[in-house]
C-alpha positions in Angstrom: 10.5 -17.2 15.9 6.6 -16.2 15.2 5.4 -19.2 16.5 6.9 -18.4 20.1 5.8 -14.8 20.0 2.1 -16.3 19.5 2.8 -19.1 22.2 4.1 -16.3 24.8 0.9 -14.1 23.8 -1.3 -17.0 24.6 0.4 -17.9 27.7 0.4 -14.2 29.2 -3.6 -14.0 28.2 -4.4 -17.3 30.1 -2.3 -16.1 33.2 -4.2 -12.6 33.2 -7.6 -14.4 32.8 -6.9 -16.7 35.7 -5.6 -14.1 37.8 -8.4 -11.9 37.1 -10.7 -14.9 38.0 -8.6 -15.5 41.5 -9.3 -11.7 42.5 -13.1 -11.8 41.4 -13.8 -14.8 43.5 -12.0 -13.3 46.4 -14.2 -10.3 46.1 -17.3 -12.4 45.6 -16.6 -14.5 48.9 -15.8 -11.2 50.9 -19.2 -9.7 49.8 -21.1 -12.7 50.6 -19.5 -13.1 53.9 -20.2 -9.2 54.8 -23.9 -9.4 53.6 -25.5 -11.9 55.9 -25.2 -14.0 58.9 -23.1 -13.2 62.1 -21.0 -10.3 61.3 -24.2 -8.2 60.2 -25.8 -9.1 63.4 -22.8 -8.2 65.6 -22.3 -4.8 64.0 -26.0 -4.2 64.0 -26.5 -4.9 67.6 -23.5 -3.4 68.8 -24.2 0.1 67.1 -28.0 -0.4 68.2 -26.8 -0.9 72.1 -24.3 2.0 71.8 -27.0 4.5 70.6 -29.4 3.5 73.1 -26.9 4.0 76.0 -26.0 7.5 74.8 -29.6 8.3 74.5 -30.6 6.9 78.0 -30.9 9.1 81.3 -29.3 7.8 84.6 -31.5 5.4 86.3 -33.1 4.0 82.7 -33.5 0.2 82.2 -34.1 -1.1 79.0 -34.5 -4.5 77.1 -33.2 -5.5 74.0 -34.7 -8.6 72.0 -31.8 -10.3 70.5 -33.4 -13.6 69.5 -32.1 -13.9 66.0 -28.6 -13.0 67.0 -28.6 -15.4 70.0 -29.9 -18.3 67.9 -26.7 -17.8 65.6 -24.6 -18.1 68.7 -26.2 -21.2 69.8 -25.8 -22.6 66.6 -21.9 -21.6 67.0 -21.9 -23.3 70.2 -21.3 -19.7 71.7 -22.3 -19.3 75.3 -25.2 -16.8 74.8 -24.5 -15.0 78.3 -21.0 -14.0 77.0 -22.6 -12.5 73.7 -22.7 -8.6 75.0 -20.0 -7.4 76.9 -19.8 -3.7 78.1 -16.4 -2.3 79.0 -17.2 1.0 81.0 -13.6 1.8 81.5 -13.3 2.4 77.7 -16.8 3.0 76.8 -17.2 0.1 74.6 -20.0 -2.3 73.6 -18.6 -5.6 72.2 -21.2 -8.2 70.8 -19.4 -11.6 70.0 -21.7 -14.4 68.4 -18.7 -16.8 68.0 -15.2 -17.6 68.9 -13.8 -16.4 65.7 -15.7 -13.0 65.4 -17.0 -10.1 67.5 -17.6 -6.5 66.6 -17.0 -3.3 69.2 -18.6 0.2 69.1 -17.9 3.1 71.7 -20.7 4.9 73.2 -20.3 8.7 74.8 -22.6 8.3 78.0 -20.2 8.5 81.0 -22.4 6.6 83.3 -21.9 3.1 84.4 -23.9 0.5 82.2 -24.6 -2.9 83.5 -25.9 -5.7 81.4 -27.4 -9.0 82.1 -28.8 -11.8 80.1 -32.5 -12.3 80.4 -34.7 -15.4 78.9 -38.4 -14.0 79.0 -40.5 -16.8 79.7 -44.6 -16.9 78.9 -46.5 -14.7 78.4 -43.7 -12.6 76.3 -43.4 -15.8 73.9 -40.0 -17.0 75.2 -37.9 -14.3 74.0 -34.1 -13.9 74.6 -32.4 -10.9 75.0 -30.4 -8.4 77.3 -31.5 -6.1 79.9 -29.2 -2.9 80.2 -29.3 -0.7 83.0 -27.7 2.8 83.3 -26.8 3.7 86.7 -26.2 7.2 88.5 -22.9 6.3 89.1 -20.0 7.9 87.0 -17.2 5.8 85.6 -14.2 5.8 87.3 -12.1 7.1 84.5 -14.6 9.8 83.5 -14.4 11.9 80.6 -11.3 14.4 80.6 
């Protein structure tokens, strides 16, 4: 009877250690996936674009160099022209660098925002990015 207790104790400890290793591995994989690559670019650019839109006045036009993020999109065979989407009805910016990902962030400016892809040629060094224009038109929905 004493041998069964020892065997049960050993089995319980082995199972406990295996489960702990599985949880730690999943945690490390999650941290690794959040600290680099596409997810970080999507989140950063979506928030930056929303902040720029919020601080812009009607008639403003700005260019955002997104060369690093667009290289990631090209590596994932994603159409760079579909990288940034502005939903004026919901006041949302969505940055998507692959088919399986995407990050949306809202802005508060109630003016219509238009975006388009721009592949700058020389003398600007061949930068890739998006041009955003804040128009004088108020969104159809507006803020109630």
